[in-house]
Steps between C-alpha positions, in 0.01 A plus 500: 500500500451865453580731790723338760495609861583344835138419559543124536863445603517313827133398495337159495364573154853554368619172651198307366557627145877450523440140606252439218750638246779280635273193485411581139867554411610176667242307294593695184147637488316830529240661720232730363433851624153375600658226715729757661201722577302209643790398726498836675126563502476749216224501238604276212405752229507874448743785513537492881616139476749595228641790698536310825647183349735729309615659825576164660670353194697817438633508854604135471673571170685797644613300803617206290691737272675658801613147596643446151229253402265495200151646525303228677178664387581383146299187589188710567294529181166614365242275340691529172804332658718811493573758768327836473651831407589578861751215503686658210480847651644366822779324308572821313515691829747245634717545191440143384291571192542754223126553462486402132156359428632232262739366766243435772451126441871432462582690819221329696595153380863559600393627842272199555787264409724679751231476769449128432875441511542685831205333673533152348472204729834354585504132579775297665 
């Protein structure tokens, strides 16, 4: 989630990705960057895919932060099961993460827990 612009806000692509992230959060799962790219018709590999999925995910993270909610994009991960560097840069830009390399996993795990808690299924 490198450079964040208003490229996708208000578009169908934004809503599709937002919905996929919410579904993943409600099931306490994740969605890969490749799955995000495929959902919106982007190539599933390459730097263009990374930049564009980063734009969408970054805009969603910014919007969720403005609403006082955790970064929903925490459930979007690479093939290694962790979010990419853009996620942490976005979190740093939002004032949520100090940027310390050794704290990445701890911050991400806490953010995922917060996302799961917020979007959990409520029965009864």
